[in-house]
C-alpha positions in Angstrom: 81.4 30.6 105.5 80.5 34.0 104.0 82.7 35.8 101.6 82.4 39.6 102.2 81.2 41.6 99.2 80.7 38.6 97.0 78.2 38.8 94.1 77.7 35.0 94.0 75.0 33.5 96.3 75.3 36.5 98.6 78.8 35.4 99.6 77.7 32.1 101.1 80.4 29.6 100.3 79.0 26.5 102.0 77.0 24.1 99.8 73.2 24.5 99.9 70.4 22.2 99.0 70.7 20.4 95.7 67.7 21.9 93.9 66.9 23.4 90.5 67.6 20.6 88.0 65.2 20.2 85.1 63.8 23.7 85.5 60.8 25.0 83.5 59.3 28.5 83.7 56.1 30.3 82.7 54.7 33.8 83.3 51.0 34.4 83.8 48.8 37.2 82.5 49.5 39.2 85.7 53.3 39.0 85.1 53.8 36.5 87.9 56.5 33.8 87.1 56.1 30.2 88.2 58.8 27.5 88.1 58.9 23.7 88.3 62.1 21.9 89.2 63.6 18.8 90.7 64.7 18.7 94.3 67.5 16.2 94.0 68.2 15.8 97.7 64.6 14.7 98.3 63.8 13.3 94.9 60.7 15.5 94.7 58.9 17.6 92.1 58.7 21.2 93.3 56.6 24.2 92.3 57.4 27.9 93.1 55.4 30.9 92.2 56.0 34.6 92.9 52.9 36.1 94.5 52.9 39.7 95.6 56.7 39.8 95.3 57.1 36.8 97.6 58.2 33.3 96.3 55.9 30.6 97.6 57.0 27.0 97.0 55.9 23.5 97.8 56.3 19.9 96.7 53.7 18.8 94.1 54.8 15.2 94.7 57.3 14.0 97.2 60.0 11.4 96.5 62.2 9.4 98.8 65.7 10.8 98.2 68.6 10.8 95.7 68.6 7.1 94.7 65.9 4.4 94.4 67.7 1.9 96.6 65.7 -1.3 97.4 62.5 0.8 97.1 61.8 4.4 96.5 60.7 7.2 94.1 62.6 9.9 92.2 59.9 12.3 91.1 60.2 15.4 88.9 62.9 14.9 86.3 62.6 16.7 82.9 59.8 19.0 84.0 57.7 20.9 81.4 55.3 23.6 82.7 52.4 25.2 80.9 49.4 27.4 81.8 45.8 27.1 80.7 45.0 30.3 78.7 41.4 30.4 80.0 41.9 30.3 83.8 45.7 30.4 84.4 45.9 27.0 86.1 49.3 25.4 85.7 50.1 21.9 84.6 53.4 20.1 84.5 54.6 17.0 82.7 57.6 15.1 84.2 59.5 11.8 84.6 59.4 9.6 87.7 61.5 6.5 88.5 59.8 4.0 90.9 61.1 0.9 92.6 58.6 -1.2 94.6 57.1 -4.7 94.7 56.5 -4.6 91.0 60.1 -3.8 90.2 61.8 -0.7 88.8 60.0 1.4 86.2 59.9 4.8 84.5 56.7 6.7 84.5 55.8 9.8 82.4 53.3 11.7 84.5 51.2 14.9 84.4 50.1 17.1 87.3 47.3 19.6 86.8 46.6 22.3 89.4 43.0 23.0 90.2 43.7 26.7 91.0 45.9 29.4 89.4 47.9 29.7 92.7 48.4 26.2 94.1 50.1 26.0 97.6 50.0 22.4 98.5 49.9 18.8 97.0 46.2 18.8 97.5 45.8 21.5 94.9 47.0 19.1 92.1 45.5 16.2 90.3 47.9 13.5 88.9 47.8 11.3 85.8 49.9 8.6 84.4 50.9 9.2 80.7 53.1 6.2 80.0 55.1 3.6 81.9 57.8 1.0 81.1 60.3 -1.1 83.1 63.7 0.4 83.8 66.5 -1.5 82.0 68.9 -3.1 84.4 72.5 -1.6 84.5 74.9 -3.6 82.4 78.4 -3.5 83.9 79.9 -4.8 80.7 78.4 -1.9 78.7 78.5 1.2 80.9 76.5 4.3 79.8 78.3 6.4 77.2 76.1 9.4 77.8 75.3 10.9 81.2 71.6 10.2 80.6 69.1 8.2 82.5 68.0 4.9 80.9 64.5 3.9 79.9 61.3 5.8 79.0 60.6 9.5 79.4 63.7 11.4 78.8 63.5 15.0 77.4 59.8 15.6 78.3 58.0 18.6 76.7 54.4 19.6 76.8 51.9 22.1 75.3 48.1 22.6 75.1 45.4 21.9 72.6 43.1 24.7 71.6 40.6 23.3 74.2 43.4 23.5 76.8 43.9 19.7 77.0 47.6 18.9 77.6 49.8 17.2 75.1 53.1 15.5 76.2 56.0 14.4 73.9 59.0 12.4 75.1 61.9 10.2 74.2 61.8 6.4 74.9 65.5 5.8 75.1 65.1 2.0 75.5 63.6 1.7 72.1 64.9 4.9 70.4 61.4 6.3 69.9 59.8 9.7 69.9 56.3 9.4 71.4 53.4 11.7 71.9 50.2 11.5 74.0 47.2 13.8 74.1 44.7 14.1 77.0 41.3 12.8 76.1 38.6 15.0 77.8 36.0 12.3 77.1 37.8 9.5 79.0 39.5 11.8 81.4 42.8 10.0 80.7 45.8 10.4 78.4 45.5 8.5 75.1 47.7 5.7 74.0 51.1 7.0 73.0 51.6 7.6 69.3 55.0 6.8 67.7 56.2 9.8 65.7 59.6 8.6 64.8 62.2 5.9 65.7 61.7 2.1 66.0 63.9 -0.5 64.5 67.3 0.8 63.4 66.3 4.4 63.8 67.1 6.2 67.0 65.1 9.5 67.2 63.6 11.9 69.7 66.3 13.6 71.7 65.4 17.0 73.2 61.9 17.4 71.5 60.3 20.8 71.3 56.5 20.8 70.9 54.0 23.3 69.6 50.2 22.9 68.8 48.5 24.8 65.9 45.0 26.1 65.8 43.7 22.9 64.3 45.1 20.8 67.2 48.0 19.4 65.2 51.2 18.7 67.1 54.5 19.9 65.6 57.8 18.6 67.0 61.4 19.5 66.4 64.0 17.0 67.7 67.4 15.4 67.2 67.7 12.2 65.2 70.3 10.4 67.3 71.3 7.9 64.6 72.8 10.6 62.4 72.9 13.5 64.8 70.7 15.6 62.6 67.8 18.0 63.2 64.4 16.6 62.3 60.7 17.8 62.3 57.4 15.9 62.3 53.7 16.4 63.0 51.0 14.0 64.2 48.8 14.8 61.2 47.5 11.7 59.4 50.1 10.4 57.0 52.8 12.9 58.1 56.4 11.7 57.8 59.5 12.9 59.6 61.5 15.6 57.7 65.2 16.3 57.8 65.6 20.0 58.7 69.4 20.0 58.8 71.5 16.9 58.0 74.7 18.5 59.1 76.3 18.2 55.7 78.7 21.1 55.0 81.2 22.0 52.3 84.2 23.4 54.1 86.7 24.0 51.3 88.4 22.0 48.6 90.4 18.8 48.6 94.0 18.7 47.2 92.3 17.6 43.9 90.2 20.7 43.8 87.0 18.9 44.6 84.4 20.1 47.2 85.5 19.0 50.7 82.5 17.7 52.7 82.1 17.5 56.4 79.3 16.3 58.7 78.4 18.4 61.7 76.5 17.5 64.9 73.4 19.6 64.7 70.0 20.0 66.4 71.0 20.1 70.1 68.7 22.2 72.3 66.2 22.8 69.4 63.4 25.2 70.2 60.4 25.4 67.9 57.8 28.1 67.4 55.0 28.4 64.8 55.4 31.8 63.2 52.0 33.4 62.9 50.6 30.2 64.2 51.5 28.4 61.0 55.1 28.2 59.9 57.7 26.3 61.9 60.9 28.2 62.9 63.5 26.3 64.9 66.5 27.7 66.8 69.2 25.1 67.4 72.9 24.5 67.8 75.6 23.4 65.4 77.7 21.7 68.1 80.6 21.3 65.7 81.1 25.0 65.0 79.4 26.1 68.2 77.0 28.4 66.6 73.3 29.3 67.0 71.3 28.6 63.9 67.8 29.3 62.8 65.8 27.1 60.4 62.6 28.4 58.8 60.1 26.3 56.8 59.2 28.2 53.6 55.8 28.2 51.8 57.2 25.7 49.2 58.1 23.2 51.9 61.9 23.8 51.9 63.9 24.8 54.9 66.0 28.0 54.9 69.0 28.1 57.3 70.6 31.2 58.8 73.4 31.9 61.3 72.2 33.9 64.3 75.5 34.0 66.2 78.8 32.2 66.6 81.4 30.7 64.3 82.8 34.2 63.8 86.3 35.4 63.0 87.8 36.3 65.3 86.2 33.8 67.6 83.7 35.5 70.0 82.4 32.6 72.0 80.5 29.3 71.8 76.9 29.9 71.0 73.7 27.7 70.8 73.7 26.1 74.2 70.2 25.8 75.7 68.6 27.8 72.9 65.1 28.9 73.7 62.6 30.6 71.4 59.4 32.5 71.8 57.5 35.0 69.7 56.1 38.5 69.8 54.3 40.3 67.0 56.5 40.1 63.9 59.5 38.6 65.7 61.0 35.4 67.1 63.0 36.0 70.3 65.8 33.6 71.0 67.9 33.2 74.1 71.1 31.2 74.4 73.8 30.5 76.9 77.3 31.5 75.6 80.7 30.2 76.7 84.0 32.0 76.4 86.3 29.6 78.2 89.6 31.4 77.3 88.5 34.4 79.4 89.8 34.2 82.9 87.2 36.7 84.1 84.4 34.7 85.9 81.9 37.5 84.9 83.0 37.4 81.2 83.5 33.7 80.4 79.8 32.8 80.2 76.6 34.7 79.8 73.0 34.6 78.3 72.5 36.5 75.1 69.1 37.4 73.4 68.4 37.9 69.7 65.3 38.9 67.7 64.6 37.7 64.2 61.7 38.6 61.9 59.0 36.0 61.4 58.3 36.9 57.8 58.1 33.8 55.6 59.1 33.8 51.9 
């Protein structure tokens, strides 16, 4: 059915293919955008690129459908797409779930195109980054969060100065944040390095990865144990840092003492290295529904500022899907905003963009 004069999907009311989950986007030096995403109907990893004003798409790796069943493959969850800066070739890190004669397992994988404009699966080379068995469902303890079990959630990727890919991801089964770098000498990804987690600490949700000029990996992420925002590098001897612990003073008690409150912070963190050196992290305070910015100062402390939200009168819920990038002298931040009380479908959610200076004190 087609709805005349509709601005949504050209007025097409009938359901279309279930595609577009776990989207990642890049733009090459010629201004051509490219996108990776998950085709849920077919369980496949997809690549689309705009060439001469025409979108060209194909499956990088094909799966077998929406569920694993007795055997099958779901390929292309949590995609993270980057481009080589020397030749423009794209590469994508992603999660696959497999069930075959060896059982059910999760695999973090990497696909590297051998051309700037790939058009078929044959244009890609595939690597295995990490693998672990998928935990069996426990009917007595159903999932609290709508997340997949096992290894490889929240994949992010970046590139070393020599263009070798780096992949960071969350191992949900063990509560670990892991990182693996491609080794050009061996032609394989190196053994995963544990950055945080293990034991009683659950860390690594929604990691955001950047690489500095020395090849050191910087990661911002959520510590799930205390719902705080954390930061770590893979430099020798580096330890995780608390960027924002969520602790707030929100007034006074009846006795006139400071009234404390803990907020859920760190969701959808997005990290840049200002001037290639100093971490700046855009993230959400989910309790107050505001978009915050944390900047690491030269003395090692973290400065925190409100970018948007938590205003009086209330002007919407900010901080969802925060994404940061930089241009000379500025960090540019986008966020999805919700204004549920509005009944106007064109005014109850939108994307808003902000710019903040990258000067460090």
